[in-house]
MARTITOR-955853 format. One record per residue (C-alpha): residue in three letters; residue number from 1; x, y, z. Coordinates in pm, whole numbers, plus 50000, padded with zeros to 5 digits. Example, Ala and Ser with C-alpha at 12.3 -4.5 7.8 and 13.67 -1.06 7.14 Angstrom:
 rest  nr     u     v     w
  ALA   1 51230 49550 50780
  SER   2 51367 49894 50714
***
This chain:
 rest  nr     u     v     w
  UNK   1 27217 73788 60758
  UNK   2 26881 73581 60647
  UNK   3 26794 73455 60282
  UNK   4 26440 73509 60204
  UNK   5 26250 73392 60543
  UNK   6 25920 73515 60569
  UNK   7 25591 73506 60792
  UNK   8 25277 73410 60697
  UNK   9 25150 73748 60697
  UNK  10 25427 73840 60439
  UNK  11 25248 73550 60205
  UNK  12 24914 73735 60287
  UNK  13 25029 74051 60165
  UNK  14 25163 73961 59846
  UNK  15 24893 73738 59760
  UNK  16 24652 73992 59872
  UNK  17 24450 73753 60095
  UNK  18 24400 73712 60438
  UNK  19 24623 73551 60694
  UNK  20 24356 73273 60749
  UNK  21 24334 73181 60381
  UNK  22 24741 73155 60373
  UNK  23 24696 72899 60674
  UNK  24 24449 72726 60490
  UNK  25 24636 72667 60167
  UNK  26 24951 72605 60411
  UNK  27 24752 72310 60612
  UNK  28 24521 72214 60352
  UNK  29 24243 72224 60665
  UNK  30 23952 72393 60453
  UNK  31 23847 72419 60095
  UNK  32 23987 72725 59904
  UNK  33 23876 72892 59596
  UNK  34 24161 72737 59309
  UNK  35 24253 73069 59182
  UNK  36 24300 73208 59520
  UNK  37 24530 72871 59622
  UNK  38 24747 72903 59289
  UNK  39 24805 73266 59388
  UNK  40 24894 73194 59747
  UNK  41 25105 72923 59622
  UNK  42 25297 73132 59378
  UNK  43 25369 73389 59642
  UNK  44 25511 73123 59855
  UNK  45 25723 72982 59581
  UNK  46 25841 73370 59481
  UNK  47 25916 73427 59875
  UNK  48 26095 73093 59944
  UNK  49 25836 73007 60219
  UNK  50 25873 72675 60398
  UNK  51 25622 72598 60657
  UNK  52 25737 72475 60996
  UNK  53 25681 72114 61025
  UNK  54 25575 72173 61387
  UNK  55 25310 72436 61300
  UNK  56 25464 72775 61422
  UNK  57 25562 73042 61172
  UNK  58 25857 73013 60982
  UNK  59 25885 73379 60965
  UNK  60 26187 73592 61031
  UNK  61 26276 73835 61336
  UNK  62 26049 74115 61393
  UNK  63 26362 74354 61380
  UNK  64 26383 74600 61078
  UNK  65 26521 74463 60766
  UNK  66 26762 74610 60485
  UNK  67 26741 74417 60156
  UNK  68 27057 74353 59960
  UNK  69 27065 74293 59607
  UNK  70 27375 74162 59421
  UNK  71 27510 73933 59187
  UNK  72 27603 73542 59298
  UNK  73 27934 73571 59420
  UNK  74 28191 73349 59570
  UNK  75 28569 73424 59645
  UNK  76 28550 73773 59529
  UNK  77 28561 74134 59675
  UNK  78 28185 74113 59737
  UNK  79 28264 73884 60015
  UNK  80 28425 74127 60190
  UNK  81 28120 74358 60096
  UNK  82 27859 74149 60289
  UNK  83 28080 74103 60593
  UNK  84 28074 74502 60613
  UNK  85 27685 74495 60564
  UNK  86 27617 74252 60812
  UNK  87 27832 74404 61081
  UNK  88 27712 74778 61053
  UNK  89 27363 74631 61037
  UNK  90 27353 74424 61337
  UNK  91 27528 74705 61534
  UNK  92 27221 74951 61456
  UNK  93 27005 74647 61506
  UNK  94 26873 74561 61160
  UNK  95 26843 74220 61012
  UNK  96 26986 74166 60627
  UNK  97 26797 74019 60357
  UNK  98 27007 73923 60057
  UNK  99 26873 73849 59700
  UNK 100 27133 73682 59494
  UNK 101 27093 73747 59137
  UNK 102 27227 73595 58831
  UNK 103 27330 73947 58691
  UNK 104 26992 73987 58467
  UNK 105 26771 74281 58482
  UNK 106 26470 74040 58554
  UNK 107 26654 73870 58862
  UNK 108 26693 74226 58988
  UNK 109 26373 74349 58913
  UNK 110 26252 74014 59073
  UNK 111 26418 74103 59431
  UNK 112 26325 74464 59447
  UNK 113 25951 74372 59385
  UNK 114 25998 74076 59662
  UNK 115 26151 74303 59903
  UNK 116 25895 74571 59861
  UNK 117 25620 74316 59933
  UNK 118 25811 74227 60238
  UNK 119 25833 74565 60410
  UNK 120 26199 74614 60362
  UNK 121 26306 74953 60513
  UNK 122 26570 75012 60252
  UNK 123 26781 74872 59973
  UNK 124 27158 74837 59913
  UNK 125 27172 74761 59511
  UNK 126 27497 74634 59328
  UNK 127 27408 74549 58983
  UNK 128 27309 74697 58657
  UNK 129 27275 75062 58572
  UNK 130 26932 75118 58753
  UNK 131 26666 75137 58450
  UNK 132 26319 75312 58455
  UNK 133 26172 74994 58577
  UNK 134 26424 74975 58877
  UNK 135 26321 75332 58979
  UNK 136 25990 75296 58937
  UNK 137 25966 74989 59191
  UNK 138 26194 75189 59443
  UNK 139 25993 75495 59425
  UNK 140 25652 75290 59465
  UNK 141 25822 75119 59796
  UNK 142 25903 75466 59952
  UNK 143 26217 75315 60076
  UNK 144 26551 75454 60059
  UNK 145 26840 75305 59815
  UNK 146 27215 75320 59820
  UNK 147 27380 75229 59506
  UNK 148 27725 75010 59523
  UNK 149 27973 74951 59249
  UNK 150 27938 75286 59033
  UNK 151 27858 75662 59093
  UNK 152 27507 75723 59074
  UNK 153 27342 75963 58855
  UNK 154 27010 75999 59012
  UNK 155 26961 76286 59259
  UNK 156 26753 76059 59513
  UNK 157 26994 75754 59524
  UNK 158 27342 75815 59661
  UNK 159 27627 75573 59590
  UNK 160 27960 75458 59748
  UNK 161 28276 75289 59561
  UNK 162 28591 75382 59497
  UNK 163 28728 75594 59216
  UNK 164 28791 75357 58946
  UNK 165 28906 75606 58693
  UNK 166 29194 75761 58925
  UNK 167 29292 75379 59049
  UNK 168 29327 75276 58696
  UNK 169 29498 75557 58591
  UNK 170 29760 75506 58874
  UNK 171 29798 75116 58806
  UNK 172 29909 75207 58446
  UNK 173 30124 75488 58530
  UNK 174 30311 75275 58756
  UNK 175 30340 75048 58434
  UNK 176 30477 75336 58251
  UNK 177 30700 75439 58532
  UNK 178 30842 75103 58522
  UNK 179 30983 75172 58171
  UNK 180 30694 75002 57958
  UNK 181 30555 75168 57649
  UNK 182 30362 74873 57482
  UNK 183 30060 74812 57739
  UNK 184 29752 74633 57665
  UNK 185 29432 74601 57852
  UNK 186 29204 74320 57905
  UNK 187 28876 74473 57985
  UNK 188 28542 74389 58130
  UNK 189 28251 74410 57855
  UNK 190 28016 74716 57908
  UNK 191 28037 75069 58014
  UNK 192 27965 75011 58384
  UNK 193 28236 75086 58671
  UNK 194 28443 74764 58613
  UNK 195 28412 74801 58219
  UNK 196 28381 75159 58152
  UNK 197 28578 75356 58400
  UNK 198 28883 75101 58451
  UNK 199 28925 75130 58079
  UNK 200 28892 75535 58101
  UNK 201 29186 75537 58351
  UNK 202 29380 75326 58134
  UNK 203 29330 75546 57805
  UNK 204 29402 75861 58022
  UNK 205 29703 75717 58125
  UNK 206 29816 75613 57806
  UNK 207 29740 75958 57646
  UNK 208 29902 76162 57918
  UNK 209 30225 75962 57877
  UNK 210 30235 76047 57485
  UNK 211 30196 75695 57413
  UNK 212 30003 75579 57112
  UNK 213 29685 75337 57243
  UNK 214 29696 75008 56992
  UNK 215 29360 74912 56962
  UNK 216 29445 74555 56893
  UNK 217 29569 74528 57260
  UNK 218 29260 74635 57408
  UNK 219 29044 74325 57426
  UNK 220 28700 74304 57591
  UNK 221 28634 73975 57824
  UNK 222 28400 73793 58064
  UNK 223 28475 73803 58435
  UNK 224 28609 73410 58471
  UNK 225 28963 73285 58466
  UNK 226 28907 73115 58129
  UNK 227 28767 73456 57980
  UNK 228 29107 73623 58098
  UNK 229 29314 73364 57929
  UNK 230 29096 73375 57600
  UNK 231 29148 73745 57554
  UNK 232 29519 73715 57616
  UNK 233 29519 73455 57323
  UNK 234 29354 73713 57073
  UNK 235 29610 73977 57219
  UNK 236 29913 73708 57107
  UNK 237 29717 73636 56771
  UNK 238 29687 73992 56695
  UNK 239 30081 73973 56658
  UNK 240 30313 74147 56850
  UNK 241 30292 74126 57214
  UNK 242 30281 74433 57448
  UNK 243 30538 74434 57736
  UNK 244 30263 74481 57975
  UNK 245 29898 74433 58057
  UNK 246 29633 74571 58269
  UNK 247 29335 74384 58355
  UNK 248 29000 74484 58471
  UNK 249 28977 74222 58752
  UNK 250 29230 73966 58926
  UNK 251 29048 73682 58777
  UNK 252 29106 73832 58432
  UNK 253 29446 73888 58509
  UNK 254 29511 73526 58633
  UNK 255 29377 73378 58316
  UNK 256 29604 73578 58110
  UNK 257 29901 73491 58340
  UNK 258 29801 73120 58275
  UNK 259 29780 73155 57916
  UNK 260 30141 73341 57907
  UNK 261 30293 73098 58128
  UNK 262 30144 72757 57928
  UNK 263 30292 72934 57603
  UNK 264 30648 72982 57734
  UNK 265 30599 73355 57778
  UNK 266 30771 73474 58115
  UNK 267 30542 73679 58364
  UNK 268 30709 73951 58431
  UNK 269 31011 73910 58239
  UNK 270 30842 73910 57902
  UNK 271 30513 74041 57976
  UNK 272 30416 74225 58311
  UNK 273 30029 74180 58442
  UNK 274 29850 74397 58674
  UNK 275 29526 74312 58805
  UNK 276 29233 74507 59020
  UNK 277 29030 74428 59326
  UNK 278 29312 74259 59518
  UNK 279 29118 73934 59584
  UNK 280 29251 73670 59784
  UNK 281 29372 73481 59472
  UNK 282 29627 73749 59407
  UNK 283 29867 73658 59672
  UNK 284 29777 73287 59614
  UNK 285 29912 73279 59233
  UNK 286 30271 73237 59136
  UNK 287 30400 73464 59064
  UNK 288 30210 73708 59312
  UNK 289 29984 73930 59122
  UNK 290 30013 74317 59148
  UNK 291 29675 74458 59192
  UNK 292 29439 74765 59279
  UNK 293 29386 74702 59656
  UNK 294 29066 74858 59850
  UNK 295 28852 74754 60114
  UNK 296 28546 74576 60040
  UNK 297 28468 74569 60389
  UNK 298 28464 74919 60403
  UNK 299 28247 74989 60115
  UNK 300 27996 74751 60269
  UNK 301 27984 74962 60600
  UNK 302 27979 75284 60454
  UNK 303 27685 75175 60226
  UNK 304 27510 75060 60526
  UNK 305 27556 75400 60727
  UNK 306 27437 75592 60430
  UNK 307 27136 75392 60412
  UNK 308 27046 75355 60790
  UNK 309 27090 75752 60771
  UNK 310 26839 75764 60499
  UNK 311 26601 75558 60678
  UNK 312 26620 75755 60985
  UNK 313 26558 76075 60767
  UNK 314 26875 76260 60824
  UNK 315 26935 76532 60535
  UNK 316 27284 76671 60406
  UNK 317 27417 76322 60335
  UNK 318 27685 76322 60057
  UNK 319 27561 76214 59735
  UNK 320 27869 75994 59618
  UNK 321 28166 75874 59860
  UNK 322 28489 75685 59763
  UNK 323 28668 75455 59961
  UNK 324 29066 75507 59959
  UNK 325 29270 75277 59702
  UNK 326 29612 75155 59683
  UNK 327 29843 74974 59471
  UNK 328 29973 74641 59610
  UNK 329 30296 74594 59433
  UNK 330 30387 74208 59390
  UNK 331 30606 73985 59154
  UNK 332 30390 73974 58859
  UNK 333 30520 74337 58749
  UNK 334 30890 74255 58831
***
């Protein structure tokens, strides 16, 4: 994978000037109109261009490029996702250009614009639900796009992920089969796949079992360990504790377990905890965390394979593809 390496011709295209003009600005060899100079410098800044000190172009390879727009991540299932993209892209002769966003729409739009100007042949997009602004840039670029992380509602954009609703339903049903009737949930805020779909699976499992859903046991949370700990505290402060808690992510689940254990509440004897994503942390913490397992690498490879088919003009491509999921049962559920 490469991270925003560009050639002088890419700077020239973005700044709408000649290659010679960019060279003059880079080397400070001849006078350049101040407005033009600022435009070139701004393009260099946006593209993260760094001139080669020995004078040759510090550009990317001439192989075709795939652009990946993804939230900045560390030690999550997205690591495996990136590996899957890289491995399949290399197999088909593509370089991968990665734009790490801060999770905001503005950051996503910035990279879509940047990749458009750099001439990427297609996009793999992980982020917020695509808005009118996202779609305008994608359509303007004329390059295909594959959505990852949720099921696409846009006819022209296929998607790849797992069935979050069914996976969550099965996890909560497992807890019910273990004898739990008082089951809470710490859910990610929002109505995306992680927040909305995983909650809907929980909700459906509770309803199908004839259990009354206790609203005070459903708490929204950020995605950090500290957020999971705070959410578990809020559930405890509501009064009676549930006997099991289903969490939207493993990191939230670890935070919930930390709070319980720090407050003398045993896991799983007093409260069972079930996570989601089967991140590496699930088998590192003690007690080991039960979690929904799926292959991030397979998602990355499937998304890349779909995108390359689109780039090559193939038809009859499945609009949405789900990868397999499993329940990885460990100590946190008894």
